[in-house]
PDB file of the backbone (N, CA, C, O) and the ligand in Angstrom, with CONECT records:
HET     ZN  A 101       1
ATOM      1  N   MET A   1       0.830  -1.193   0.000  1.00  0.00           N
ATOM      2  CA  MET A   1       0.000   0.000   0.000  1.00  0.00           C
ATOM      3  C   MET A   1       0.875   1.258   0.000  1.00  0.00           C
ATOM      4  O   MET A   1       1.735   1.413   0.868  1.00  0.00           O
ATOM      5  N   TYR A   2       0.665   2.137  -0.948  1.00  0.00           N
ATOM      6  CA  TYR A   2       1.470   3.348  -1.047  1.00  0.00           C
ATOM      7  C   TYR A   2       1.114   4.351   0.044  1.00  0.00           C
ATOM      8  O   TYR A   2      -0.059   4.603   0.321  1.00  0.00           O
ATOM      9  N   LYS A   3       2.133   4.905   0.645  1.00  0.00           N
ATOM     10  CA  LYS A   3       1.944   5.937   1.673  1.00  0.00           C
ATOM     11  C   LYS A   3       2.986   7.024   1.490  1.00  0.00           C
ATOM     12  O   LYS A   3       4.034   6.813   0.880  1.00  0.00           O
ATOM     13  N   HIS A   4       2.672   8.193   2.035  1.00  0.00           N
ATOM     14  CA  HIS A   4       3.648   9.284   2.090  1.00  0.00           C
ATOM     15  C   HIS A   4       4.521   9.085   3.322  1.00  0.00           C
ATOM     16  O   HIS A   4       4.036   8.754   4.404  1.00  0.00           O
ATOM     17  N   TYR A   5       5.809   9.294   3.132  1.00  0.00           N
ATOM     18  CA  TYR A   5       6.754   9.126   4.242  1.00  0.00           C
ATOM     19  C   TYR A   5       7.525  10.410   4.498  1.00  0.00           C
ATOM     20  O   TYR A   5       7.839  11.173   3.584  1.00  0.00           O
ATOM     21  N   TYR A   6       7.817  10.620   5.783  1.00  0.00           N
ATOM     22  CA  TYR A   6       8.608  11.775   6.217  1.00  0.00           C
ATOM     23  C   TYR A   6       9.748  11.296   7.094  1.00  0.00           C
ATOM     24  O   TYR A   6       9.653  10.244   7.726  1.00  0.00           O
ATOM     25  N   VAL A   7      10.830  12.067   7.133  1.00  0.00           N
ATOM     26  CA  VAL A   7      11.920  11.783   8.059  1.00  0.00           C
ATOM     27  C   VAL A   7      12.009  12.942   9.045  1.00  0.00           C
ATOM     28  O   VAL A   7      11.983  14.113   8.668  1.00  0.00           O
ATOM     29  N   ASN A   8      12.114  12.577  10.316  1.00  0.00           N
ATOM     30  CA  ASN A   8      12.203  13.582  11.370  1.00  0.00           C
ATOM     31  C   ASN A   8      13.556  14.300  11.266  1.00  0.00           C
ATOM     32  O   ASN A   8      14.605  13.657  11.229  1.00  0.00           O
ATOM     33  N   ASP A   9      13.518  15.627  11.221  1.00  0.00           N
ATOM     34  CA  ASP A   9      14.769  16.391  11.149  1.00  0.00           C
ATOM     35  C   ASP A   9      15.475  16.438  12.505  1.00  0.00           C
ATOM     36  O   ASP A   9      16.655  16.777  12.594  1.00  0.00           O
ATOM     37  N   ASP A  10      14.734  16.092  13.554  1.00  0.00           N
ATOM     38  CA  ASP A  10      15.297  16.147  14.910  1.00  0.00           C
ATOM     39  C   ASP A  10      15.568  14.724  15.389  1.00  0.00           C
ATOM     40  O   ASP A  10      14.651  13.999  15.777  1.00  0.00           O
ATOM     41  N   GLN A  11      16.844  14.339  15.356  1.00  0.00           N
ATOM     42  CA  GLN A  11      17.184  12.953  15.689  1.00  0.00           C
ATOM     43  C   GLN A  11      17.263  12.698  17.186  1.00  0.00           C
ATOM     44  O   GLN A  11      17.538  11.576  17.613  1.00  0.00           O
ATOM     45  N   THR A  12      17.022  13.744  17.993  1.00  0.00           N
ATOM     46  CA  THR A  12      17.146  13.551  19.440  1.00  0.00           C
ATOM     47  C   THR A  12      15.872  13.009  20.082  1.00  0.00           C
ATOM     48  O   THR A  12      15.835  12.765  21.288  1.00  0.00           O
ATOM     49  N   LYS A  13      14.817  12.819  19.267  1.00  0.00           N
ATOM     50  CA  LYS A  13      13.523  12.462  19.842  1.00  0.00           C
ATOM     51  C   LYS A  13      13.245  10.962  19.911  1.00  0.00           C
ATOM     52  O   LYS A  13      12.111  10.557  20.165  1.00  0.00           O
ATOM     53  N   ASN A  14      14.264  10.135  19.690  1.00  0.00           N
ATOM     54  CA  ASN A  14      14.042   8.694  19.802  1.00  0.00           C
ATOM     55  C   ASN A  14      15.253   8.078  20.490  1.00  0.00           C
ATOM     56  O   ASN A  14      16.345   8.644  20.454  1.00  0.00           O
ATOM     57  N   PRO A  15      15.064   6.924  21.113  1.00  0.00           N
ATOM     58  CA  PRO A  15      16.127   6.341  21.931  1.00  0.00           C
ATOM     59  C   PRO A  15      17.418   6.044  21.173  1.00  0.00           C
ATOM     60  O   PRO A  15      18.506   6.147  21.740  1.00  0.00           O
ATOM     61  N   GLY A  16      17.306   5.672  19.885  1.00  0.00           N
ATOM     62  CA  GLY A  16      18.499   5.327  19.126  1.00  0.00           C
ATOM     63  C   GLY A  16      19.226   6.526  18.541  1.00  0.00           C
ATOM     64  O   GLY A  16      20.302   6.391  17.960  1.00  0.00           O
ATOM     65  N   LEU A  17      18.616   7.723  18.702  1.00  0.00           N
ATOM     66  CA  LEU A  17      19.165   8.973  18.149  1.00  0.00           C
ATOM     67  C   LEU A  17      19.393   8.887  16.634  1.00  0.00           C
ATOM     68  O   LEU A  17      20.371   9.414  16.103  1.00  0.00           O
ATOM     69  N   HIS A  18      18.469   8.215  15.963  1.00  0.00           N
ATOM     70  CA  HIS A  18      18.487   8.191  14.503  1.00  0.00           C
ATOM     71  C   HIS A  18      17.504   9.239  13.984  1.00  0.00           C
ATOM     72  O   HIS A  18      16.634   9.723  14.707  1.00  0.00           O
ATOM     73  N   HIS A  19      17.675   9.568  12.715  1.00  0.00           N
ATOM     74  CA  HIS A  19      16.646  10.342  12.038  1.00  0.00           C
ATOM     75  C   HIS A  19      15.565   9.332  11.645  1.00  0.00           C
ATOM     76  O   HIS A  19      15.763   8.534  10.729  1.00  0.00           O
ATOM     77  N   GLU A  20      14.456   9.367  12.315  1.00  0.00           N
ATOM     78  CA  GLU A  20      13.430   8.344  12.123  1.00  0.00           C
ATOM     79  C   GLU A  20      12.484   8.665  10.975  1.00  0.00           C
ATOM     80  O   GLU A  20      12.074   9.807  10.768  1.00  0.00           O
ATOM     81  N   VAL A  21      12.159   7.617  10.245  1.00  0.00           N
ATOM     82  CA  VAL A  21      11.225   7.734   9.127  1.00  0.00           C
ATOM     83  C   VAL A  21       9.835   7.317   9.618  1.00  0.00           C
ATOM     84  O   VAL A  21       9.671   6.283  10.265  1.00  0.00           O
ATOM     85  N   HIS A  22       8.836   8.155   9.291  1.00  0.00           N
ATOM     86  CA  HIS A  22       7.455   7.880   9.694  1.00  0.00           C
ATOM     87  C   HIS A  22       6.526   7.964   8.496  1.00  0.00           C
ATOM     88  O   HIS A  22       6.817   8.630   7.502  1.00  0.00           O
ATOM     89  N   THR A  23       5.406   7.274   8.615  1.00  0.00           N
ATOM     90  CA  THR A  23       4.329   7.504   7.662  1.00  0.00           C
ATOM     91  C   THR A  23       3.748   8.887   7.953  1.00  0.00           C
ATOM     92  O   THR A  23       3.909   9.430   9.046  1.00  0.00           O
ATOM     93  N   GLU A  24       3.073   9.440   6.956  1.00  0.00           N
ATOM     94  CA  GLU A  24       2.462  10.755   7.163  1.00  0.00           C
ATOM     95  C   GLU A  24       1.513  10.721   8.364  1.00  0.00           C
ATOM     96  O   GLU A  24       1.512  11.645   9.177  1.00  0.00           O
ATOM     97  N   ALA A  25       0.718   9.675   8.476  1.00  0.00           N
ATOM     98  CA  ALA A  25      -0.262   9.595   9.560  1.00  0.00           C
ATOM     99  C   ALA A  25       0.422   9.574  10.930  1.00  0.00           C
ATOM    100  O   ALA A  25      -0.032  10.230  11.867  1.00  0.00           O
ATOM    101  N   HIS A  26       1.504   8.825  11.035  1.00  0.00           N
ATOM    102  CA  HIS A  26       2.183   8.738  12.329  1.00  0.00           C
ATOM    103  C   HIS A  26       2.935  10.024  12.651  1.00  0.00           C
ATOM    104  O   HIS A  26       3.019  10.416  13.815  1.00  0.00           O
ATOM    105  N   ALA A  27       3.479  10.680  11.638  1.00  0.00           N
ATOM    106  CA  ALA A  27       4.158  11.959  11.864  1.00  0.00           C
ATOM    107  C   ALA A  27       3.171  12.992  12.384  1.00  0.00           C
ATOM    108  O   ALA A  27       3.511  13.807  13.242  1.00  0.00           O
ATOM    109  N   ILE A  28       1.950  12.959  11.866  1.00  0.00           N
ATOM    110  CA  ILE A  28       0.912  13.892  12.329  1.00  0.00           C
ATOM    111  C   ILE A  28       0.513  13.537  13.760  1.00  0.00           C
ATOM    112  O   ILE A  28       0.368  14.411  14.613  1.00  0.00           O
ATOM    113  N   GLU A  29       0.339  12.236  14.005  1.00  0.00           N
ATOM    114  CA  GLU A  29      -0.054  11.780  15.339  1.00  0.00           C
ATOM    115  C   GLU A  29       0.976  12.209  16.389  1.00  0.00           C
ATOM    116  O   GLU A  29       0.624  12.591  17.504  1.00  0.00           O
ATOM    117  N   LEU A  30       2.248  12.138  16.009  1.00  0.00           N
ATOM    118  CA  LEU A  30       3.327  12.504  16.937  1.00  0.00           C
ATOM    119  C   LEU A  30       3.590  14.008  16.961  1.00  0.00           C
ATOM    120  O   LEU A  30       4.430  14.493  17.718  1.00  0.00           O
ATOM    121  N   LYS A  31       2.842  14.751  16.102  1.00  0.00           N
ATOM    122  CA  LYS A  31       3.005  16.205  16.013  1.00  0.00           C
ATOM    123  C   LYS A  31       4.461  16.599  15.739  1.00  0.00           C
ATOM    124  O   LYS A  31       4.999  17.510  16.369  1.00  0.00           O
ATOM    125  N   ILE A  32       5.083  15.899  14.792  1.00  0.00           N
ATOM    126  CA  ILE A  32       6.461  16.215  14.418  1.00  0.00           C
ATOM    127  C   ILE A  32       6.437  17.448  13.522  1.00  0.00           C
ATOM    128  O   ILE A  32       5.894  17.424  12.418  1.00  0.00           O
ATOM    129  N   SER A  33       7.034  18.516  14.019  1.00  0.00           N
ATOM    130  CA  SER A  33       6.966  19.771  13.263  1.00  0.00           C
ATOM    131  C   SER A  33       8.145  19.917  12.307  1.00  0.00           C
ATOM    132  O   SER A  33       7.989  20.470  11.219  1.00  0.00           O
ATOM    133  N   ASN A  34       9.313  19.432  12.694  1.00  0.00           N
ATOM    134  CA  ASN A  34      10.502  19.555  11.845  1.00  0.00           C
ATOM    135  C   ASN A  34      10.734  18.249  11.119  1.00  0.00           C
ATOM    136  O   ASN A  34      11.359  17.330  11.649  1.00  0.00           O
ATOM    137  N   LYS A  35      10.226  18.174   9.899  1.00  0.00           N
ATOM    138  CA  LYS A  35      10.362  16.937   9.141  1.00  0.00           C
ATOM    139  C   LYS A  35      10.572  17.246   7.671  1.00  0.00           C
ATOM    140  O   LYS A  35      10.142  18.283   7.167  1.00  0.00           O
ATOM    141  N   SER A  36      11.248  16.314   6.988  1.00  0.00           N
ATOM    142  CA  SER A  36      11.473  16.461   5.552  1.00  0.00           C
ATOM    143  C   SER A  36      10.679  15.396   4.819  1.00  0.00           C
ATOM    144  O   SER A  36      10.611  14.245   5.249  1.00  0.00           O
ATOM    145  N   TYR A  37      10.080  15.796   3.705  1.00  0.00           N
ATOM    146  CA  TYR A  37       9.299  14.847   2.922  1.00  0.00           C
ATOM    147  C   TYR A  37      10.234  13.883   2.197  1.00  0.00           C
ATOM    148  O   TYR A  37      11.164  14.309   1.512  1.00  0.00           O
ATOM    149  N   VAL A  38       9.985  12.590   2.350  1.00  0.00           N
ATOM    150  CA  VAL A  38      10.823  11.578   1.699  1.00  0.00           C
ATOM    151  C   VAL A  38      10.220  11.184   0.356  1.00  0.00           C
ATOM    152  O   VAL A  38      10.924  11.141  -0.653  1.00  0.00           O
ATOM    153  N   GLY A  39       8.933  10.900   0.339  1.00  0.00           N
ATOM    154  CA  GLY A  39       8.280  10.519  -0.908  1.00  0.00           C
ATOM    155  C   GLY A  39       7.117   9.579  -0.669  1.00  0.00           C
ATOM    156  O   GLY A  39       6.693   9.324   0.458  1.00  0.00           O
ATOM    157  N   TYR A  40       6.619   9.073  -1.800  1.00  0.00           N
ATOM    158  CA  TYR A  40       5.426   8.233  -1.803  1.00  0.00           C
ATOM    159  C   TYR A  40       5.880   6.834  -2.209  1.00  0.00           C
ATOM    160  O   TYR A  40       6.264   6.608  -3.356  1.00  0.00           O
ATOM    161  N   PHE A  41       5.834   5.912  -1.278  1.00  0.00           N
ATOM    162  CA  PHE A  41       6.407   4.589  -1.515  1.00  0.00           C
ATOM    163  C   PHE A  41       5.425   3.474  -1.185  1.00  0.00           C
ATOM    164  O   PHE A  41       4.501   3.636  -0.388  1.00  0.00           O
ATOM    165  N   ASN A  42       5.662   2.338  -1.831  1.00  0.00           N
ATOM    166  CA  ASN A  42       4.847   1.143  -1.608  1.00  0.00           C
ATOM    167  C   ASN A  42       5.371   0.351  -0.422  1.00  0.00           C
ATOM    168  O   ASN A  42       4.700  -0.565   0.054  1.00  0.00           O
ATOM    169  N   SER A  43       6.561   0.691   0.063  1.00  0.00           N
ATOM    170  CA  SER A  43       7.174  -0.078   1.142  1.00  0.00           C
ATOM    171  C   SER A  43       8.010   0.840   2.018  1.00  0.00           C
ATOM    172  O   SER A  43       8.686   1.744   1.527  1.00  0.00           O
ATOM    173  N   GLU A  44       7.955   0.595   3.317  1.00  0.00           N
ATOM    174  CA  GLU A  44       8.742   1.416   4.240  1.00  0.00           C
ATOM    175  C   GLU A  44      10.237   1.188   4.053  1.00  0.00           C
ATOM    176  O   GLU A  44      11.051   2.060   4.356  1.00  0.00           O
ATOM    177  N   ILE A  45      10.585   0.006   3.551  1.00  0.00           N
ATOM    178  CA  ILE A  45      12.004  -0.277   3.302  1.00  0.00           C
ATOM    179  C   ILE A  45      12.523   0.649   2.194  1.00  0.00           C
ATOM    180  O   ILE A  45      13.617   1.203   2.303  1.00  0.00           O
ATOM    181  N   ASP A  46      11.732   0.811   1.132  1.00  0.00           N
ATOM    182  CA  ASP A  46      12.111   1.729   0.054  1.00  0.00           C
ATOM    183  C   ASP A  46      12.169   3.164   0.572  1.00  0.00           C
ATOM    184  O   ASP A  46      13.036   3.943   0.177  1.00  0.00           O
ATOM    185  N   ALA A  47      11.237   3.501   1.461  1.00  0.00           N
ATOM    186  CA  ALA A  47      11.197   4.865   2.008  1.00  0.00           C
ATOM    187  C   ALA A  47      12.456   5.156   2.817  1.00  0.00           C
ATOM    188  O   ALA A  47      13.024   6.244   2.712  1.00  0.00           O
ATOM    189  N   VAL A  48      12.895   4.190   3.624  1.00  0.00           N
ATOM    190  CA  VAL A  48      14.092   4.404   4.440  1.00  0.00           C
ATOM    191  C   VAL A  48      15.335   4.475   3.559  1.00  0.00           C
ATOM    192  O   VAL A  48      16.251   5.250   3.836  1.00  0.00           O
ATOM    193  N   GLU A  49      15.370   3.663   2.490  1.00  0.00           N
ATOM    194  CA  GLU A  49      16.493   3.742   1.556  1.00  0.00           C
ATOM    195  C   GLU A  49      16.611   5.158   0.990  1.00  0.00           C
ATOM    196  O   GLU A  49      17.706   5.714   0.902  1.00  0.00           O
ATOM    197  N   LYS A  50      15.468   5.733   0.610  1.00  0.00           N
ATOM    198  CA  LYS A  50      15.463   7.089   0.059  1.00  0.00           C
ATOM    199  C   LYS A  50      15.842   8.105   1.140  1.00  0.00           C
ATOM    200  O   LYS A  50      16.575   9.059   0.879  1.00  0.00           O
ATOM    201  N   ALA A  51      15.335   7.886   2.354  1.00  0.00           N
ATOM    202  CA  ALA A  51      15.623   8.824   3.451  1.00  0.00           C
ATOM    203  C   ALA A  51      17.114   8.861   3.756  1.00  0.00           C
ATOM    204  O   ALA A  51      17.630   9.874   4.230  1.00  0.00           O
ATOM    205  N   LYS A  52      17.808   7.756   3.485  1.00  0.00           N
ATOM    206  CA  LYS A  52      19.248   7.715   3.749  1.00  0.00           C
ATOM    207  C   LYS A  52      20.031   8.640   2.826  1.00  0.00           C
ATOM    208  O   LYS A  52      21.192   8.948   3.092  1.00  0.00           O
ATOM    209  N   GLU A  53      19.386   9.090   1.724  1.00  0.00           N
ATOM    210  CA  GLU A  53      20.018  10.096   0.876  1.00  0.00           C
ATOM    211  C   GLU A  53      19.962  11.463   1.552  1.00  0.00           C
ATOM    212  O   GLU A  53      20.749  12.357   1.238  1.00  0.00           O
ATOM    213  N   ILE A  54      19.017  11.613   2.489  1.00  0.00           N
ATOM    214  CA  ILE A  54      18.892  12.880   3.233  1.00  0.00           C
ATOM    215  C   ILE A  54      19.727  12.789   4.514  1.00  0.00           C
ATOM    216  O   ILE A  54      20.545  13.662   4.804  1.00  0.00           O
ATOM    217  N   TYR A  55      19.501  11.715   5.268  1.00  0.00           N
ATOM    218  CA  TYR A  55      20.254  11.476   6.500  1.00  0.00           C
ATOM    219  C   TYR A  55      20.812  10.055   6.451  1.00  0.00           C
ATOM    220  O   TYR A  55      20.054   9.090   6.357  1.00  0.00           O
ATOM    221  N   GLU A  56      22.127   9.930   6.513  1.00  0.00           N
ATOM    222  CA  GLU A  56      22.760   8.611   6.408  1.00  0.00           C
ATOM    223  C   GLU A  56      22.301   7.634   7.476  1.00  0.00           C
ATOM    224  O   GLU A  56      22.296   6.421   7.267  1.00  0.00           O
ATOM    225  N   ASP A  57      21.913   8.178   8.627  1.00  0.00           N
ATOM    226  CA  ASP A  57      21.525   7.309   9.749  1.00  0.00           C
ATOM    227  C   ASP A  57      20.015   7.084   9.813  1.00  0.00           C
ATOM    228  O   ASP A  57      19.508   6.625  10.836  1.00  0.00           O
ATOM    229  N   ALA A  58      19.303   7.393   8.759  1.00  0.00           N
ATOM    230  CA  ALA A  58      17.853   7.231   8.776  1.00  0.00           C
ATOM    231  C   ALA A  58      17.467   5.793   9.124  1.00  0.00           C
ATOM    232  O   ALA A  58      18.098   4.834   8.681  1.00  0.00           O
ATOM    233  N   ASP A  59      16.417   5.675   9.928  1.00  0.00           N
ATOM    234  CA  ASP A  59      15.954   4.367  10.374  1.00  0.00           C
ATOM    235  C   ASP A  59      14.426   4.397  10.453  1.00  0.00           C
ATOM    236  O   ASP A  59      13.834   5.433  10.755  1.00  0.00           O
ATOM    237  N   GLY A  60      13.808   3.274  10.185  1.00  0.00           N
ATOM    238  CA  GLY A  60      12.356   3.205  10.252  1.00  0.00           C
ATOM    239  C   GLY A  60      11.864   3.273  11.688  1.00  0.00           C
ATOM    240  O   GLY A  60      12.471   2.700  12.593  1.00  0.00           O
ATOM    241  N   CYS A  61      10.768   3.973  11.887  1.00  0.00           N
ATOM    242  CA  CYS A  61      10.125   4.030  13.206  1.00  0.00           C
ATOM    243  C   CYS A  61       9.646   2.623  13.589  1.00  0.00           C
ATOM    244  O   CYS A  61       9.082   1.908  12.761  1.00  0.00           O
ATOM    245  N   ALA A  62       9.873   2.235  14.837  1.00  0.00           N
ATOM    246  CA  ALA A  62       9.494   0.896  15.288  1.00  0.00           C
ATOM    247  C   ALA A  62       7.983   0.686  15.241  1.00  0.00           C
ATOM    248  O   ALA A  62       7.508  -0.444  15.121  1.00  0.00           O
ATOM    249  N   VAL A  63       7.235   1.784  15.335  1.00  0.00           N
ATOM    250  CA  VAL A  63       5.770   1.687  15.383  1.00  0.00           C
ATOM    251  C   VAL A  63       5.151   1.628  13.984  1.00  0.00           C
ATOM    252  O   VAL A  63       4.351   0.740  13.689  1.00  0.00           O
ATOM    253  N   CYS A  64       5.529   2.584  13.124  1.00  0.00           N
ATOM    254  CA  CYS A  64       4.850   2.655  11.828  1.00  0.00           C
ATOM    255  C   CYS A  64       5.676   2.057  10.685  1.00  0.00           C
ATOM    256  O   CYS A  64       5.141   1.813   9.603  1.00  0.00           O
ATOM    257  N   CYS A  65       6.961   1.822  10.911  1.00  0.00           N
ATOM    258  CA  CYS A  65       7.813   1.228   9.865  1.00  0.00           C
ATOM    259  C   CYS A  65       8.625   0.058  10.438  1.00  0.00           C
ATOM    260  O   CYS A  65       9.847   0.031  10.291  1.00  0.00           O
ATOM    261  N   PRO A  66       7.968  -0.900  11.081  1.00  0.00           N
ATOM    262  CA  PRO A  66       8.709  -1.970  11.764  1.00  0.00           C
ATOM    263  C   PRO A  66       9.594  -2.810  10.836  1.00  0.00           C
ATOM    264  O   PRO A  66      10.641  -3.301  11.259  1.00  0.00           O
ATOM    265  N   ASP A  67       9.180  -2.978   9.579  1.00  0.00           N
ATOM    266  CA  ASP A  67       9.991  -3.789   8.657  1.00  0.00           C
ATOM    267  C   ASP A  67      11.307  -3.105   8.296  1.00  0.00           C
ATOM    268  O   ASP A  67      12.241  -3.751   7.822  1.00  0.00           O
ATOM    269  N   ALA A  68      11.373  -1.799   8.524  1.00  0.00           N
ATOM    270  CA  ALA A  68      12.593  -1.055   8.192  1.00  0.00           C
ATOM    271  C   ALA A  68      13.304  -0.569   9.460  1.00  0.00           C
ATOM    272  O   ALA A  68      14.246   0.219   9.385  1.00  0.00           O
ATOM    273  N   HIS A  69      12.856  -1.035  10.600  1.00  0.00           N
ATOM    274  CA  HIS A  69      13.445  -0.587  11.873  1.00  0.00           C
ATOM    275  C   HIS A  69      14.672  -1.424  12.204  1.00  0.00           C
ATOM    276  O   HIS A  69      14.589  -2.642  12.358  1.00  0.00           O
ATOM    277  N   GLU A  70      15.811  -0.751  12.310  1.00  0.00           N
ATOM    278  CA  GLU A  70      17.057  -1.467  12.622  1.00  0.00           C
ATOM    279  C   GLU A  70      17.448  -1.302  14.079  1.00  0.00           C
ATOM    280  O   GLU A  70      18.139  -2.161  14.627  1.00  0.00           O
ATOM    281  N   GLY A  71      17.037  -0.251  14.704  1.00  0.00           N
ATOM    282  CA  GLY A  71      17.329  -0.073  16.127  1.00  0.00           C
ATOM    283  C   GLY A  71      17.757   1.268  16.427  1.00  0.00           C
ATOM    284  O   GLY A  71      18.041   1.581  17.583  1.00  0.00           O
TER     285      GLY A  71
HETATM  286 ZN    ZN A 101       6.301   6.291  13.178  1.00  0.00          ZN2+
END
């Protein structure tokens, strides 16, 4: 299922201190104000791959992108 993905510009807001990738819905739910648009992807793994072009340490959110969550 295609979704819009964002990467949090503030890496201090998660335990692993990564730039976390979220679905649009989860980014809104978390009220993330500083975020960069990653794109529209069919898979969170593809979204995180793209986000790594923005932030090398990008990682999937454990909640909304569990298949792309490395820790
Ligand atoms: Zn999330």
